[in-house]
C-alpha positions as CSV (number, residue, x, y, z in Angstrom):
1,M,30.5,-14.1,99.9
2,R,29.7,-17.6,98.8
3,L,26.4,-16.4,97.3
4,K,28.1,-13.8,95.2
5,S,30.7,-16.4,94.1
6,G,28.0,-18.9,93.1
7,L,26.1,-16.3,91.2
8,A,29.3,-15.3,89.3
9,I,29.9,-18.9,88.4
10,L,26.3,-19.3,87.2
11,I,26.6,-16.2,85.0
12,A,29.8,-17.5,83.6
13,L,28.3,-20.9,82.8
14,L,25.3,-19.3,81.1
15,A,27.6,-17.1,79.0
16,A,29.7,-20.2,78.1
17,N,26.6,-22.1,77.1
18,Q,25.4,-19.3,74.9
19,A,28.8,-19.0,73.2
20,V,28.7,-22.8,72.5
21,A,25.2,-22.6,71.2
22,W,26.0,-19.6,69.0
23,A,29.1,-21.5,67.6
24,K,26.8,-24.3,66.6
25,V,24.4,-22.1,64.5
26,P,24.7,-23.4,60.9
27,S,25.6,-21.4,57.9
28,P,22.9,-21.0,55.2
29,E,22.9,-22.7,51.8
30,I,24.3,-20.4,49.2
31,K,22.2,-20.5,46.1
32,W,24.6,-18.4,43.9
33,S,27.4,-15.9,44.2
34,S,28.4,-13.2,41.7
35,L,31.2,-10.7,41.4
36,V,30.6,-7.2,40.2
37,G,34.2,-6.1,40.6
38,H,33.8,-3.1,42.9
39,P,32.5,-2.4,46.4
40,V,28.7,-2.3,47.0
41,Y,27.5,-0.3,50.0
42,A,24.0,0.8,48.9
43,T,21.2,-1.7,49.4
44,P,20.3,-3.6,46.2
45,R,16.7,-3.5,44.8
46,Y,14.5,-6.3,43.5
47,R,11.7,-6.3,40.9
48,D,10.3,-8.8,38.5
49,G,13.0,-11.4,38.7
50,R,15.9,-9.0,38.6
51,I,18.3,-7.4,41.2
52,Y,19.5,-3.9,40.6
53,L,22.5,-2.4,42.4
54,T,25.2,0.3,42.2
55,T,28.9,0.2,43.0
56,T,31.1,3.0,44.3
57,Q,33.6,3.3,41.5
58,S,33.4,6.3,39.1
59,Q,35.3,4.6,36.3
60,G,33.6,1.9,34.3
61,P,30.2,0.2,34.8
62,N,28.7,1.0,38.2
63,V,25.0,0.2,37.7
64,F,24.1,-3.5,37.3
65,A,21.1,-5.7,36.7
66,L,21.4,-9.4,37.8
67,N,19.2,-12.4,37.3
68,A,17.7,-13.2,40.7
69,A,17.5,-16.9,39.9
70,N,21.2,-17.5,39.3
71,G,23.1,-14.2,39.9
72,T,24.3,-13.8,36.3
73,I,24.8,-10.2,35.1
74,I,22.2,-9.1,32.6
75,W,23.5,-5.6,31.8
76,R,25.9,-3.0,33.1
77,Y,25.8,0.8,32.8
78,A,28.6,3.4,33.4
79,T,27.5,6.8,34.8
80,A,31.0,8.2,34.5
81,G,30.6,9.6,38.0
82,A,30.3,8.5,41.6
83,V,27.1,6.7,42.7
84,T,26.5,6.5,46.5
85,V,22.8,5.6,46.7
86,S,20.6,2.6,45.8
87,P,18.9,2.6,42.4
88,T,15.1,3.3,42.4
89,V,13.1,0.9,40.2
90,S,9.7,1.2,38.6
91,K,8.0,-1.2,36.2
92,S,10.0,-0.2,33.2
93,Q,12.8,2.1,34.4
94,V,15.7,2.2,36.8
95,F,16.6,5.7,38.2
96,V,20.1,6.5,39.3
97,A,21.6,9.7,40.7
98,S,25.3,10.5,40.3
99,D,27.7,13.4,40.1
100,I,30.9,14.4,38.4
101,G,32.5,17.3,40.3
102,A,29.9,20.1,40.3
103,T,27.7,18.5,37.7
104,H,24.9,16.3,39.0
105,F,22.7,13.9,37.1
106,M,19.5,12.0,37.4
107,R,19.2,9.2,34.9
108,A,16.5,6.9,33.8
109,L,17.7,3.6,32.4
110,N,15.6,1.0,30.6
111,A,15.0,-1.8,33.1
112,K,15.2,-4.4,30.4
113,D,18.5,-3.7,28.8
114,G,20.1,-0.7,30.7
115,A,19.9,1.7,27.8
116,L,19.7,5.4,28.7
117,V,16.1,6.7,28.4
118,W,16.6,10.2,29.6
119,Q,18.8,12.3,31.9
120,Y,18.5,15.5,33.9
121,T,21.6,17.6,34.6
122,R,22.2,20.2,37.3
123,T,25.3,22.4,37.7
124,Q,24.5,24.0,41.1
125,P,27.1,23.0,43.7
126,P,27.3,21.8,46.3
127,Q,23.8,20.2,46.3
128,C,23.8,16.9,44.5
129,M,21.0,14.4,44.0
130,C,23.1,11.5,45.1
131,S,22.9,11.6,48.9
132,H,19.4,10.1,49.3
133,D,17.5,7.4,47.5
134,A,14.9,8.6,45.0
135,T,11.3,7.5,45.4
136,V,8.6,6.6,43.0
137,G,4.9,7.5,43.5
138,A,1.9,9.1,41.8
139,N,3.6,8.2,38.4
140,L,6.4,10.5,39.3
141,V,10.0,10.3,40.5
142,F,11.1,12.3,43.6
143,A,14.7,13.1,44.3
144,Q,16.3,15.2,47.1
145,T,19.4,17.5,46.9
146,D,21.5,16.6,49.9
147,G,18.3,15.9,51.7
148,H,17.2,19.5,51.5
149,D,15.3,20.5,48.3
150,L,12.8,18.1,46.7
151,Y,12.5,17.6,42.9
152,A,9.7,15.9,41.0
153,F,10.4,14.3,37.6
154,A,8.1,13.0,34.9
155,P,9.5,9.6,34.0
156,M,7.5,8.9,30.9
157,G,6.6,10.7,27.6
158,N,8.5,13.3,25.5
159,M,9.0,16.2,27.9
160,P,10.8,19.5,27.2
161,S,12.0,19.4,30.8
162,R,11.9,16.3,33.0
163,R,11.7,18.4,36.2
164,L,8.1,19.3,36.9
165,W,8.7,21.3,40.1
166,Q,11.1,22.0,42.9
167,F,10.3,22.5,46.6
168,K,12.9,24.6,48.4
169,S,13.4,23.9,52.1
170,D,15.7,26.8,53.0
171,G,18.4,24.4,54.2
172,A,16.2,22.2,56.4
173,R,16.6,18.4,55.9
174,L,13.5,16.6,54.6
175,T,12.3,13.1,55.3
176,Q,11.6,10.6,52.6
177,P,8.4,11.7,50.8
178,V,5.2,9.5,50.7
179,T,2.5,9.8,48.0
180,A,-1.2,9.2,48.4
181,Q,-4.4,10.5,46.7
182,G,-2.5,12.9,44.5
183,L,-0.4,14.4,47.3
184,V,3.2,14.1,48.3
185,V,3.7,14.3,52.1
186,F,6.9,14.7,54.0
187,G,8.3,16.1,57.2
188,S,11.1,18.6,57.7
189,A,13.8,19.6,60.1
190,D,12.1,23.0,60.2
191,D,9.5,21.4,62.5
192,D,6.8,21.2,59.9
193,L,4.9,18.5,58.0
194,Y,4.0,19.3,54.4
195,A,1.5,18.1,51.8
196,L,2.0,19.2,48.2
197,D,0.1,18.6,45.0
198,A,2.1,15.8,43.5
199,T,1.9,17.0,39.9
200,K,2.3,20.8,40.5
201,G,4.2,21.1,43.7
202,A,1.7,23.6,45.1
203,R,1.3,23.6,48.9
204,R,-2.0,22.0,50.0
205,W,-1.4,22.3,53.7
206,I,1.3,22.6,56.3
207,A,1.3,21.4,60.0
208,K,3.6,23.1,62.5
209,T,4.6,20.8,65.4
210,G,7.4,22.6,67.2
211,Y,9.9,19.8,66.7
212,S,11.8,18.4,63.7
213,F,11.0,15.2,61.7
214,V,13.5,12.6,60.6
215,A,11.1,9.6,60.0
216,P,8.9,9.5,56.9
217,P,5.2,9.8,57.6
218,L,2.7,6.9,57.5
219,V,-0.4,7.4,55.3
220,V,-3.2,5.1,56.4
221,N,-7.0,5.4,56.5
222,N,-7.0,8.9,55.1
223,Q,-4.6,10.0,57.9
224,V,-1.0,11.2,58.0
225,I,0.7,9.9,61.1
226,D,4.3,10.7,62.0
227,G,6.4,11.1,65.1
228,N,8.9,14.0,65.7
229,R,12.1,14.5,67.6
230,G,10.1,16.0,70.4
231,G,8.6,12.6,71.1
232,T,5.1,13.3,69.9
233,V,3.0,11.2,67.5
234,H,0.7,13.4,65.4
235,A,-2.2,12.4,63.2
236,Y,-3.7,14.8,60.5
237,A,-6.4,14.5,57.9
238,L,-4.7,13.6,54.6
239,T,-6.6,16.0,52.4
240,T,-7.0,19.0,54.7
241,G,-4.2,18.8,57.3
242,K,-6.6,19.1,60.2
243,S,-5.2,17.9,63.4
244,L,-6.9,14.7,64.6
245,W,-5.0,13.6,67.7
246,S,-1.5,13.5,69.3
247,F,0.2,11.2,71.7
248,A,3.3,12.1,73.7
249,T,6.2,9.7,74.4
250,N,9.2,10.4,76.6
251,G,11.8,10.4,73.9
252,P,12.5,11.4,70.3
253,I,10.9,9.3,67.5
254,D,13.3,8.5,64.7
255,F,11.5,5.7,62.8
256,A,8.2,5.6,60.9
257,P,5.1,4.2,62.6
258,I,3.4,1.1,61.2
259,A,-0.3,0.3,61.3
260,R,-2.7,-2.6,61.0
261,G,-6.5,-2.3,61.2
262,S,-7.3,0.2,64.0
263,R,-3.9,0.2,65.6
264,V,-0.7,2.1,65.1
265,Y,2.6,0.9,66.5
266,V,5.5,3.4,67.3
267,V,8.9,3.0,68.8
268,S,10.5,5.9,70.8
269,E,14.0,6.6,72.2
270,D,12.5,6.2,75.6
271,R,13.0,2.5,74.9
272,H,9.3,1.8,74.6
273,V,7.1,0.2,71.9
274,Y,3.6,1.8,71.9
275,A,0.3,0.5,70.5
276,L,-2.2,3.3,69.9
277,N,-5.7,3.5,68.7
278,A,-5.4,4.8,65.1
279,I,-8.7,6.7,65.4
280,T,-8.3,8.4,68.8
281,G,-4.6,8.1,69.5
282,K,-5.3,6.5,72.9
283,L,-2.7,4.2,74.4
284,I,-3.6,0.5,74.2
285,W,-0.4,-0.9,75.6
286,Q,3.3,-0.2,75.9
287,H,6.3,-2.4,76.4
288,R,9.8,-1.3,77.6
289,M,12.8,-2.8,75.9
290,A,16.4,-3.2,77.1
291,D,17.5,-0.4,74.9
292,V,16.3,1.9,72.0
293,A,14.9,0.3,68.9
294,M,17.1,0.3,65.8
295,S,14.4,0.5,63.2
296,T,10.7,0.5,62.5
297,P,9.2,-2.9,63.7
298,I,7.5,-5.4,61.4
299,L,4.3,-7.3,61.7
300,Q,3.6,-11.0,61.1
301,G,0.3,-12.4,62.2
302,H,-0.2,-11.6,65.8
303,R,3.5,-10.8,66.3
304,L,5.3,-7.4,66.3
305,I,9.0,-8.0,65.8
306,V,11.7,-5.3,66.7
307,A,15.4,-5.3,67.5
308,N,17.1,-2.9,69.9
309,R,20.6,-1.5,70.4
310,A,21.4,-4.0,73.2
311,G,21.4,-6.7,70.5
312,D,18.1,-8.2,71.4
313,A,15.3,-9.1,68.9
314,I,11.9,-9.5,70.5
315,A,8.4,-10.5,69.4
316,L,5.4,-9.0,71.1
317,N,1.8,-10.0,71.0
318,T,0.1,-7.3,68.9
319,Q,-3.1,-7.4,71.0
320,T,-1.6,-7.3,74.5
321,G,2.0,-6.3,74.2
322,A,3.1,-9.5,76.0
323,L,6.6,-10.8,75.3
324,L,6.4,-13.9,73.1
325,W,10.2,-14.5,72.7
326,R,13.6,-12.8,73.0
327,V,16.8,-13.8,71.3
328,R,20.3,-12.4,71.4
329,L,21.8,-11.5,68.0
330,H,25.4,-11.2,69.3
331,G,25.8,-7.8,67.8
332,V,24.0,-4.5,67.0
333,P,21.2,-4.9,64.4
334,L,21.8,-2.4,61.6
335,S,18.8,-3.1,59.4
336,A,15.1,-3.3,59.8
337,P,13.8,-6.8,60.2
338,L,13.1,-8.5,56.9
339,L,10.4,-11.2,56.7
340,R,11.0,-14.3,54.5
341,G,8.3,-17.0,55.2
342,N,8.5,-17.9,58.8
343,D,12.0,-16.4,59.2
344,V,13.0,-12.8,60.1
345,V,16.4,-11.7,58.9
346,F,18.7,-9.0,60.3
347,K,21.9,-7.4,59.4
348,V,24.0,-7.6,62.6
349,D,27.1,-5.3,62.9
350,D,28.8,-4.8,59.6
351,H,29.7,-8.4,58.6
352,M,26.8,-10.8,59.6
353,I,23.3,-11.7,58.5
354,V,21.2,-13.7,61.0
355,A,17.9,-15.5,60.4
356,V,15.5,-16.1,63.3
357,S,12.3,-18.2,63.5
358,T,9.3,-15.9,63.8
359,M,7.5,-18.6,65.7
360,T,10.0,-19.4,68.4
361,G,12.9,-16.9,68.2
362,A,15.4,-19.7,67.6
363,V,18.3,-18.7,65.4
364,R,18.0,-20.6,62.1
365,W,21.3,-19.6,60.4
366,R,24.0,-17.0,60.2
367,Y,26.1,-15.8,57.3
368,H,29.4,-14.1,57.9
369,A,31.5,-12.1,55.4
370,Q,34.9,-10.4,55.5
371,G,33.6,-7.3,53.8
372,V,31.0,-4.9,55.0
373,L,27.5,-6.2,54.0
374,T,24.6,-4.3,52.6
375,K,21.1,-4.6,54.2
376,P,19.5,-7.9,53.0
377,I,16.6,-7.9,50.6
378,D,14.1,-10.6,49.7
379,A,14.2,-11.5,46.0
380,D,11.2,-13.7,45.6
381,G,12.3,-16.1,48.4
382,T,16.0,-15.7,48.0
383,I,17.8,-13.5,50.5
384,V,20.3,-11.3,48.6
385,V,23.1,-9.3,50.1
386,A,26.1,-7.6,48.6
387,S,29.5,-6.6,50.1
388,S,32.3,-4.1,50.1
389,E,34.4,-6.8,48.4
390,G,32.1,-6.6,45.3
391,Q,30.4,-9.9,45.9
392,V,26.7,-10.4,45.6
393,V,25.3,-13.6,47.3
394,G,21.9,-15.3,47.0
395,I,21.0,-17.3,50.1
396,R,18.4,-20.0,49.7
């Protein structure tokens, strides 16, 4: 009885010490703050010194470009319809999907001044192009209709029709597409992995795996590597679709793999992180976490950093899988880890951003907001986050 009582006291003291230490974590230095007037839920985008974001209102300006150095608004654009996804940014254009009732739009804006360059209109309810972020690759823009059909647009030149082709999925949800060597590759909830000709939309190959895909594929070293909901990691030859290897985990795979050199790293709902040989698919090491991962890991030097649903962020040695450090985030991580120098930054729950040292796992700072925060982005060394209160903040 005394042993149990002593253990309970020790646990209580440790918890109290952790609470005191957490309370002492400093706030970051705010570089600038800007108000856009309406809630921001979609993650902002950064390119060439500017931050691009969308707000949720359908009346008035709802696409903005801000100066990343000081937060001043450079231009505004009104789509006259609801925008629920992030803008997609190329070197010269900003692509925004929106809808007004049963009419759905894909617009290209001039990145410099926000002027309308072109727009594509659909009147085929209920599928809108505003439920998934568009992607840019192979000098094309790809958009999905409610996650089902895939459209390819030509962003430049005088085109009689901006839409080059459409891939119909018969209702099966598609993953985010990836482009490489003139192909666009994506998985589907119909259990297949597809590779299409990027400019024509013609099918180059299809791989049937028996289980659905929700994570976008990884294209590396002329291979397409992806994990499915059946828990298997598959590798295929990029140009032919020939099966190269497979590796079975014990849980569904919801996040894209990452690779470096001859190794591929995968997280599974069986709570494990796996390091595989990228050429053969052979297991190199595995590490069991306290709970399932909440995103694809990131790599920095010899560290693999990942956060799990239990609220832990951990760093593993990429060569051996040995635990280098573990830190409590005091909440559920809701974004992929974001590297900034020697810090890794997480969105924790809805209202907090936490920065952790990649070297030691020590918590460097935490930022708390009343409104729901977006996922953080790195704008050339400045951490930028927006909120449901219409505030955009640059953290030094």
